[in-house]
N, C-alpha and C positions, 0 to 999 in steps of 0.2 A: 245835750252835752253828756259825755261819758262820765260815769262815776269812777271814783278811785278804785273800788273793788273790781269793776269791769276792766279798768286799765291794767291792774295787776294780773287779772285772768288772761288778758290779751298777751301780756309779756310772757306769762308762763306757757301759753299755747305756742307762741312764735319762737321763744328762746329757751324754754325750760326743758329739763330732764334729758339733755343731750349735750354733746361737745359742740362748742361754737368758737369761732375765731373772733377775738376782739383786738382792736388797736388800743393799747393802754399807754397813757401819758402820765409821767410823774415829773417831779421837779429836781433838777440837779442844783444843789446849793453852791454858792460861790466857794472857790478854793484857789489853789495856786495858779491854775491856767485860765480861770474865768472870774470875772469881777462881779457879775450879776447872776441871779438865778436863771437857769435855762431849762426849757422843756426837753424831755427825753421820751421818745415814743418807740414802742416795739409791739409786735404781734404776740398774742398769748392765747393758747387754747384754754377755754374757760367752760364753766358750767353755771347756769343761772337757776336760782331758786329763791322765791319769796323776797324779792327786792334786793338781792345780792348776787354778785358773781364770785366764783371760787376758782382758784387755780393752784397748781403745785409748782414749786421751784426750790432752789437752794438758798439758804440764808446768807450766803456770801455774794449773791448776784448784785449787780448795780441797782436793779429795781428794788430789792429789799433794803439796801442801804439808803436809797432815796426815800422810800416809803417810811423808813424809820425816822428820818430827819423831818419829813413833811408828809403826813398821810393823805393829804388832799391829792386826788387823781381825777383824770378824765378818761373816758373810754368811748369807743365808737364800734357799733356792730354794723359793718359796711353794707352787707347784703340786705339787712332789714331796715336800713336808714334810721337807726336809733343811736342817739348820743346821750351821754350822761356824765354827771359829776358824782363823786362819791368819796368815801373815807376808807382807805385800805388799812388792813390790820393783819400782821403776821400772827396766825393762830398757833404757830409752833409745829413741832414734830408731827409728821403725818400719822405716826403710830401712837400718839398720845391718846389715852382713853377718851378725853373730851372731844377728840376729832374723829372718833370711830364712825359715827353716823354719817357725817358728810363724806368721809373718805370711802366708805362703802359705795356711795353713789359716784364719786369721782373715778374710782377704779373701774367701774362698769362703763361710765361715759368715755373714759380715756383708754379703754382696754387694748386698742390696737397698738398703742405705743408706750403706755405707762411704765411697764417694766424696763424698757430700753432707756427711758429718760430719767428715771428716778431710782434712788437707792433707799428703800425703806429702813435699812439697817443704820443709815447715817442720820443721827439726830438733827442735822442741819437741813434735811429734806423737810420742807415745811409746806403748809397749806395757808393760802392767803384768802381773806374774805374782803370784798369791796361792797360795803353797804352804800346803796345809792341814796343820794340826797335830792337830786333833781334830774329829770330826763326829758328828752324831746323825740317824739316820732316825727319823721318827715315823710309826707305822702306827696312826692313831687308830681306824680301824674294826676293827682287830684287837686293840686294847688292849696294844700292845707297842712297844718302842723298840729300836734297835740302835745301839750306840756304836762308833765307829771311832777308834782312836788311831793316827794316821799316823806319829808319831815312834817309837813302840814296835812298830809294825806288828802290831797285834792288834785283835780285835773282841770285844766283850762286851755 
């Protein structure tokens, strides 16, 4: 059985230190046109590091409004057959001093398009962190799965 440290190392090897596309799902809370919470999914360019995914966006987007109301999210890394649940948090302005270290990495990972899609002068341009709570690798050609509990730091 794989250890938790080995599972994190595997995640870092497969997903880390580069741009990756994830399908991110959040919850739309009931409002005038819907009576029950509904899932909302979209593709997001992200960066993985140490049990968390990061991405940049604008604070007025639907995903940020949804995350603010309910930070529970789910995501899927399609090519790698990895799915996870996590807690999303708007870390604030991309140029805030406390975001300098992660933004240095994101600007490199997203270099091909970052300047076209983001306005660093706008204080509503923000960085979001999704801390993973549980995840599952699917190995369909091997007929097996691996579960990772990020909160209990175990693999099963």
